[in-house]
C-alpha positions as a Markdown table, in Angstrom:
| # | Residue | x | y | z |
|---|---|---|---|---|
| 1 | Met | 0.1 | -0.1 | -0.1 |
| 2 | Ile | 1.2 | 3.7 | -0.6 |
| 3 | Arg | 1.6 | 5.7 | 2.5 |
| 4 | Tyr | 1.9 | 9.2 | 0.9 |
| 5 | Ile | 2.5 | 10.8 | -2.4 |
| 6 | Leu | 5.5 | 13.2 | -2.8 |
| 7 | Thr | 6.1 | 15.7 | -5.5 |
| 8 | His | 8.4 | 18.8 | -5.8 |
| 9 | Pro | 8.2 | 22.0 | -4.1 |
| 10 | Gly | 7.9 | 25.4 | -5.7 |
| 11 | Gly | 5.8 | 26.1 | -9.0 |
| 12 | Ala | 3.4 | 23.4 | -10.0 |
| 13 | His | 2.6 | 22.4 | -13.4 |
| 14 | Lys | -0.5 | 20.5 | -14.9 |
| 15 | Asp | 1.2 | 17.2 | -15.5 |
| 16 | Glu | 2.0 | 16.6 | -11.9 |
| 17 | Leu | -1.0 | 18.1 | -10.5 |
| 18 | Leu | -3.1 | 15.6 | -12.6 |
| 19 | Ala | -0.7 | 12.8 | -11.8 |
| 20 | Val | -1.3 | 13.4 | -8.1 |
| 21 | Cys | -5.0 | 13.6 | -8.8 |
| 22 | Val | -5.0 | 10.1 | -10.2 |
| 23 | Leu | -3.0 | 8.7 | -7.2 |
| 24 | Ile | -5.0 | 10.5 | -4.8 |
| 25 | Ala | -8.3 | 8.9 | -6.4 |
| 26 | Lys | -6.5 | 5.5 | -6.3 |
| 27 | Tyr | -4.9 | 5.4 | -2.8 |
| 28 | Gly | -6.6 | 8.3 | -0.8 |
| 29 | Val | -3.2 | 9.2 | 0.9 |
| 30 | Pro | -1.7 | 12.5 | 2.0 |
| 31 | Val | 0.5 | 14.6 | -0.3 |
| 32 | Val | 4.0 | 16.0 | 0.5 |
| 33 | Arg | 5.8 | 18.9 | -1.6 |
| 34 | Arg | 9.4 | 18.5 | -1.1 |
| 35 | Asp | 12.6 | 16.9 | -2.6 |
| 36 | Pro | 12.7 | 13.2 | -1.9 |
| 37 | Ser | 15.2 | 11.6 | 0.1 |
| 38 | Pro | 17.2 | 8.4 | -1.0 |
| 39 | Glu | 15.1 | 6.2 | 1.5 |
| 40 | Glu | 12.0 | 7.6 | 0.0 |
| 41 | Leu | 13.2 | 6.7 | -3.6 |
| 42 | Ser | 14.0 | 3.3 | -2.6 |
| 43 | Asp | 10.4 | 2.9 | -0.6 |
| 44 | Ser | 7.7 | 1.4 | -2.8 |
| 45 | Thr | 5.3 | 2.7 | -0.1 |
| 46 | Val | 5.9 | 6.3 | -1.2 |
| 47 | Ala | 4.7 | 7.5 | -4.6 |
| 48 | Val | 7.3 | 9.9 | -5.9 |
| 49 | Val | 6.1 | 12.1 | -8.7 |
| 50 | Asp | 7.9 | 14.5 | -11.3 |
| 51 | Val | 11.0 | 14.7 | -9.0 |
| 52 | Gly | 13.9 | 12.3 | -8.1 |
| 53 | Ser | 15.4 | 11.7 | -11.6 |
| 54 | Leu | 14.0 | 8.1 | -11.6 |
| 55 | His | 11.4 | 6.1 | -13.5 |
| 56 | Gln | 10.9 | 3.0 | -11.6 |
| 57 | Pro | 7.2 | 2.1 | -11.6 |
| 58 | Ala | 7.8 | -1.0 | -9.3 |
| 59 | Lys | 9.2 | 1.5 | -6.7 |
| 60 | Met | 6.5 | 3.9 | -7.4 |
| 61 | Asn | 9.0 | 6.6 | -8.9 |
| 62 | Phe | 7.5 | 8.4 | -11.8 |
| 63 | Asp | 10.0 | 11.2 | -13.0 |
| 64 | His | 10.5 | 11.9 | -16.7 |
| 65 | His | 13.3 | 14.8 | -16.4 |
| 66 | Gln | 16.2 | 12.4 | -16.8 |
| 67 | Phe | 15.0 | 11.2 | -20.0 |
| 68 | Glu | 17.3 | 12.1 | -23.2 |
| 69 | Arg | 16.3 | 15.4 | -25.0 |
| 70 | Asp | 15.0 | 13.5 | -28.1 |
| 71 | His | 12.9 | 11.1 | -26.1 |
| 72 | Ala | 9.2 | 11.2 | -27.2 |
| 73 | Pro | 7.4 | 14.0 | -25.2 |
| 74 | Ile | 6.0 | 12.6 | -22.0 |
| 75 | Cys | 5.2 | 13.8 | -18.6 |
| 76 | Ala | 4.6 | 12.5 | -15.0 |
| 77 | Leu | 0.9 | 12.0 | -15.7 |
| 78 | Ser | 1.7 | 9.6 | -18.6 |
| 79 | Leu | 4.2 | 7.6 | -16.5 |
| 80 | Val | 1.3 | 7.2 | -14.0 |
| 81 | Leu | -1.4 | 6.1 | -16.4 |
| 82 | Asp | 1.1 | 3.8 | -18.0 |
| 83 | His | 1.7 | 2.2 | -14.4 |
| 84 | Leu | -2.0 | 1.7 | -14.2 |
| 85 | Gly | -2.4 | 0.2 | -17.6 |
| 86 | Leu | -4.5 | 3.1 | -18.9 |
| 87 | Tyr | -2.0 | 5.2 | -21.0 |
| 88 | Glu | -3.0 | 3.6 | -24.4 |
| 89 | Asp | -6.7 | 4.4 | -23.8 |
| 90 | Ala | -5.9 | 7.8 | -22.4 |
| 91 | Ser | -3.7 | 8.7 | -25.5 |
| 92 | His | -6.7 | 7.7 | -27.8 |
| 93 | Leu | -9.6 | 9.2 | -25.7 |
| 94 | Cys | -8.2 | 12.3 | -24.0 |
| 95 | Asp | -7.3 | 15.1 | -26.6 |
| 96 | Trp | -5.6 | 17.2 | -24.0 |
| 97 | Leu | -3.0 | 14.6 | -22.9 |
| 98 | Glu | -0.8 | 15.1 | -26.0 |
| 99 | Pro | -0.4 | 18.7 | -25.5 |
| 100 | Thr | 0.3 | 18.4 | -21.8 |
| 101 | Glu | 3.1 | 16.0 | -22.7 |
| 102 | Trp | 4.6 | 18.4 | -25.2 |
| 103 | Phe | 4.1 | 21.5 | -23.0 |
| 104 | Asp | 5.9 | 19.9 | -20.1 |
| 105 | Ser | 8.8 | 18.3 | -22.1 |
| 106 | Arg | 9.2 | 20.8 | -25.0 |
| 107 | Gly | 7.6 | 24.1 | -23.8 |
| 108 | Pro | 5.0 | 26.4 | -25.1 |
| 109 | Lys | 6.6 | 27.2 | -28.4 |
| 110 | Lys | 7.2 | 23.7 | -29.5 |
| 111 | Thr | 3.7 | 22.8 | -28.3 |
| 112 | Ala | 2.1 | 25.5 | -30.6 |
| 113 | Glu | 4.2 | 24.4 | -33.6 |
| 114 | Met | 3.0 | 20.8 | -32.9 |
| 115 | Leu | -0.5 | 22.0 | -32.7 |
| 116 | Gly | -0.2 | 24.2 | -35.7 |
| 117 | Val | -1.4 | 27.3 | -33.8 |
| 118 | Pro | 0.4 | 30.7 | -33.0 |
| 119 | Arg | 2.4 | 30.7 | -29.7 |
| 120 | Arg | -0.1 | 33.1 | -28.0 |
| 121 | Ala | -2.8 | 30.6 | -28.6 |
| 122 | Ile | -1.3 | 28.4 | -25.8 |
| 123 | Ser | -1.9 | 31.2 | -23.1 |
| 124 | Gln | -5.2 | 32.1 | -24.9 |
| 125 | Leu | -6.6 | 28.8 | -23.8 |
| 126 | Asn | -5.6 | 29.0 | -20.1 |
| 127 | Ser | -8.5 | 28.8 | -17.7 |
| 128 | Pro | -8.7 | 30.8 | -14.5 |
| 129 | Phe | -9.5 | 27.3 | -13.0 |
| 130 | Asp | -6.1 | 26.0 | -14.1 |
| 131 | Ile | -4.4 | 29.1 | -12.8 |
| 132 | Thr | -6.0 | 28.9 | -9.4 |
| 133 | Leu | -5.7 | 25.1 | -8.8 |
| 134 | Leu | -1.9 | 25.4 | -9.8 |
| 135 | Arg | -1.3 | 28.4 | -7.6 |
| 136 | Arg | -3.1 | 26.9 | -4.5 |
| 137 | Phe | -1.3 | 23.8 | -5.0 |
| 138 | Ala | 2.1 | 25.4 | -5.4 |
| 139 | Gln | 1.6 | 27.3 | -2.0 |
| 140 | Leu | 1.4 | 24.1 | 0.0 |
| 141 | Ser | 3.9 | 21.9 | 1.5 |
| 142 | Glu | 1.4 | 19.2 | 2.6 |
| 143 | Leu | -2.2 | 18.2 | 1.6 |
| 144 | Ser | -4.5 | 15.9 | 3.5 |
| 145 | Pro | -7.7 | 14.2 | 2.9 |
| 146 | Gly | -10.8 | 16.4 | 3.8 |
| 147 | Glu | -9.0 | 19.5 | 2.9 |
| 148 | Pro | -11.0 | 21.4 | 0.1 |
| 149 | Leu | -8.2 | 21.2 | -2.4 |
| 150 | Tyr | -7.5 | 17.6 | -1.7 |
| 151 | Glu | -11.1 | 16.7 | -2.3 |
| 152 | Phe | -11.1 | 18.7 | -5.4 |
| 153 | Met | -8.2 | 16.8 | -6.7 |
| 154 | Arg | -9.7 | 13.5 | -5.7 |
| 155 | Phe | -12.9 | 14.4 | -7.8 |
| 156 | Ala | -10.6 | 15.1 | -10.8 |
| 157 | Gly | -8.6 | 11.9 | -10.5 |
| 158 | Glu | -11.8 | 9.9 | -9.8 |
| 159 | Asp | -13.6 | 11.3 | -13.0 |
| 160 | Leu | -10.7 | 10.7 | -15.2 |
| 161 | Leu | -10.5 | 6.9 | -13.9 |
| 162 | Glu | -14.0 | 6.4 | -14.3 |
| 163 | Tyr | -14.2 | 8.0 | -17.8 |
| 164 | Leu | -11.4 | 5.7 | -19.0 |
| 165 | Lys | -12.9 | 2.6 | -17.3 |
| 166 | Val | -16.5 | 3.2 | -18.8 |
| 167 | Ala | -15.1 | 4.2 | -22.2 |
| 168 | Arg | -13.1 | 0.9 | -22.3 |
| 169 | Gln | -16.2 | -1.2 | -21.4 |
| 170 | Arg | -18.1 | 0.5 | -24.0 |
| 171 | Met | -15.4 | 0.0 | -26.7 |
| 172 | Asp | -15.1 | -3.6 | -25.8 |
| 173 | Phe | -18.9 | -3.9 | -26.3 |
| 174 | Val | -18.8 | -2.2 | -29.6 |
| 175 | Lys | -15.8 | -4.5 | -30.8 |
| 176 | Lys | -17.9 | -7.5 | -30.2 |
| 177 | His | -20.8 | -6.3 | -32.4 |
| 178 | Val | -19.4 | -3.8 | -34.9 |
| 179 | Glu | -19.4 | -4.1 | -38.8 |
| 180 | His | -17.0 | -2.3 | -41.1 |
| 181 | Trp | -18.5 | -1.5 | -44.4 |
| 182 | Ser | -16.8 | -0.7 | -47.5 |
| 183 | Ile | -19.4 | 0.9 | -49.7 |
| 184 | Glu | -18.7 | 1.1 | -53.5 |
| 185 | His | -20.3 | 4.2 | -55.1 |
| 186 | Ser | -19.5 | 5.8 | -58.4 |
| 187 | Gly | -15.9 | 4.3 | -58.7 |
| 188 | Glu | -15.2 | 5.2 | -55.0 |
| 189 | Val | -15.3 | 3.3 | -51.7 |
| 190 | Ile | -16.8 | 4.9 | -48.7 |
| 191 | Glu | -15.8 | 3.4 | -45.4 |
| 192 | Ala | -18.5 | 3.2 | -42.7 |
| 193 | Val | -18.9 | 1.6 | -39.2 |
| 194 | Phe | -22.0 | 0.1 | -38.2 |
| 195 | Leu | -23.3 | -0.7 | -34.8 |
| 196 | Pro | -26.3 | -3.0 | -35.0 |
| 197 | Arg | -29.1 | -3.0 | -32.3 |
| 198 | Thr | -28.3 | -5.3 | -29.4 |
| 199 | Glu | -29.8 | -6.5 | -26.3 |
| 200 | Pro | -28.8 | -5.2 | -23.9 |
| 201 | Pro | -28.6 | -1.8 | -26.0 |
| 202 | Ala | -25.4 | -0.1 | -26.5 |
| 203 | Glu | -24.9 | 3.0 | -24.0 |
| 204 | Glu | -24.0 | 6.2 | -25.7 |
| 205 | Pro | -23.8 | 4.5 | -29.1 |
| 206 | Ser | -22.5 | 7.3 | -31.4 |
| 207 | Ser | -19.6 | 8.3 | -29.0 |
| 208 | Ser | -18.8 | 4.7 | -28.1 |
| 209 | Leu | -18.4 | 4.2 | -32.0 |
| 210 | Ala | -16.3 | 7.2 | -32.2 |
| 211 | Asn | -14.0 | 6.1 | -29.3 |
| 212 | Tyr | -13.7 | 2.6 | -30.9 |
| 213 | Ile | -12.6 | 4.0 | -34.2 |
| 214 | Arg | -9.9 | 6.1 | -32.4 |
| 215 | Ser | -8.7 | 3.1 | -30.4 |
| 216 | Gln | -8.4 | 1.2 | -33.6 |
| 217 | Glu | -6.5 | 3.9 | -35.3 |
| 218 | Ile | -8.6 | 3.9 | -38.3 |
| 219 | Glu | -9.8 | 7.4 | -38.0 |
| 220 | Asp | -8.2 | 8.5 | -41.3 |
| 221 | Thr | -10.2 | 6.0 | -43.3 |
| 222 | Val | -13.7 | 6.2 | -41.8 |
| 223 | Ala | -16.3 | 8.5 | -43.3 |
| 224 | Ala | -19.6 | 7.6 | -41.7 |
| 225 | Ile | -21.0 | 6.0 | -38.6 |
| 226 | Val | -24.2 | 4.3 | -38.3 |
| 227 | Tyr | -25.7 | 3.6 | -34.8 |
| 228 | Pro | -28.9 | 2.7 | -33.0 |
| 229 | Asp | -31.3 | 5.8 | -32.6 |
| 230 | Arg | -31.9 | 6.0 | -28.9 |
| 231 | Arg | -35.2 | 7.7 | -29.4 |
| 232 | Gly | -36.8 | 5.3 | -32.1 |
| 233 | Asp | -36.4 | 1.9 | -33.6 |
| 234 | Gly | -34.2 | 3.2 | -36.5 |
| 235 | Tyr | -30.8 | 4.4 | -36.8 |
| 236 | Gly | -28.7 | 7.6 | -36.7 |
| 237 | Ile | -26.2 | 8.2 | -39.5 |
| 238 | Gly | -23.4 | 10.5 | -39.0 |
| 239 | Arg | -20.4 | 11.9 | -40.7 |
| 240 | Tyr | -17.2 | 10.9 | -38.7 |
| 241 | Glu | -15.1 | 13.9 | -37.5 |
| 242 | Asp | -16.9 | 16.1 | -39.9 |
| 243 | His | -15.9 | 14.3 | -43.0 |
| 244 | Pro | -16.1 | 17.0 | -46.0 |
| 245 | Arg | -17.8 | 14.5 | -48.4 |
| 246 | Leu | -20.9 | 13.8 | -46.5 |
| 247 | Asp | -23.9 | 16.1 | -46.3 |
| 248 | Phe | -27.0 | 14.3 | -44.8 |
| 249 | Ser | -29.3 | 17.2 | -45.5 |
| 250 | Leu | -29.3 | 15.8 | -49.1 |
| 251 | Val | -31.6 | 12.9 | -47.8 |
| 252 | Lys | -34.2 | 15.1 | -45.6 |
| 253 | Asp | -36.9 | 14.4 | -48.2 |
| 254 | Glu | -36.6 | 10.8 | -48.2 |
| 255 | Pro | -39.6 | 9.1 | -46.9 |
| 256 | Asp | -37.9 | 7.2 | -44.2 |
| 257 | Val | -35.8 | 10.1 | -42.8 |
| 258 | His | -37.5 | 11.8 | -40.1 |
| 259 | Phe | -34.8 | 14.2 | -39.2 |
| 260 | Ala | -31.8 | 15.7 | -41.1 |
| 261 | His | -29.7 | 18.4 | -39.5 |
| 262 | Asn | -29.4 | 21.5 | -41.5 |
| 263 | Ser | -25.7 | 21.5 | -41.1 |
| 264 | Gly | -25.7 | 18.0 | -42.8 |
| 265 | Phe | -23.6 | 16.4 | -40.2 |
| 266 | Met | -26.3 | 13.7 | -39.3 |
| 267 | Cys | -29.7 | 12.3 | -39.9 |
| 268 | Lys | -32.1 | 9.8 | -38.3 |
| 269 | Thr | -34.1 | 7.2 | -40.2 |
| 270 | Ser | -36.6 | 4.5 | -39.4 |
| 271 | Ala | -34.8 | 2.3 | -41.8 |
| 272 | Thr | -33.5 | -0.8 | -40.3 |
| 273 | Asp | -32.4 | -2.7 | -43.4 |
| 274 | Arg | -28.8 | -2.5 | -43.9 |
| 275 | Asp | -28.8 | -2.2 | -47.8 |
| 276 | Arg | -31.0 | 0.8 | -47.1 |
| 277 | Leu | -28.7 | 2.5 | -44.7 |
| 278 | Arg | -25.9 | 2.0 | -47.0 |
| 279 | Thr | -28.0 | 3.6 | -49.7 |
| 280 | Leu | -28.6 | 6.6 | -47.5 |
| 281 | Val | -25.0 | 7.0 | -47.0 |
| 282 | Thr | -24.3 | 7.1 | -50.7 |
| 283 | Met | -27.1 | 9.6 | -51.2 |
| 284 | Ala | -25.3 | 11.9 | -48.9 |
| 285 | Trp | -21.8 | 11.6 | -50.6 |
| 286 | Leu | -20.7 | 14.6 | -52.3 |
| 287 | Pro | -18.9 | 14.4 | -55.6 |
| 288 | Lys | -15.2 | 15.4 | -55.6 |
| 289 | Ser | -14.7 | 19.2 | -56.1 |
């Protein structure tokens, strides 16, 4: 068991704050902010985070500052998530994780270049919540269960762990039932992913399908998702990641389409036949410009 969590004193950053949040949620132990002793680095009942120049998960040491300069961007949170077996899912499902890794290991300029945005955009996206939490955490030398900041950090860690757990369960469910469609149309092939109606029904079918696609690393090929309509017996059909070749407003006048969003990103149909669902996808397919 872990007796306490130790991280560095002074200025705080998002990566170790979130790493500590996850460890608080996992172990519910106090937090100490100071440099570790050699004895603490050798003690597997002390979780040492973002300090100590050691990455030894078996001894609960999670620092990345000793890695070579050309090492892939990584941070204390990445190491903790990897230790818990959650890093792969988090890297697919948490869009904020990669910028956090880059910011902590490469700085704001390189992070902005990676994201393809101006340097100033990094600070423009800062939230007052981020600033307050980091500032208050940096002012402390100890943090114990029951204190307001500790309990907020516990909430943050619990929510992240719960999100990853539930998302994994739903992706595993989708994987058991999903169909991959390659729809031939006008000399092209439209890639779609179809989740049939199941018993028990899928929870959050559209978002679960999207997460499944990301976890399989096929997001560059999929154009459309087809999933059970939670409000009816038919299906929803949507463009994946706003695919530019699909406009479902084009099928709004079809007799079995009872809703098509004006922006064209999705429609709802009473159709249940797979061939008909594939036909609706092809009817929404735009010719090459």
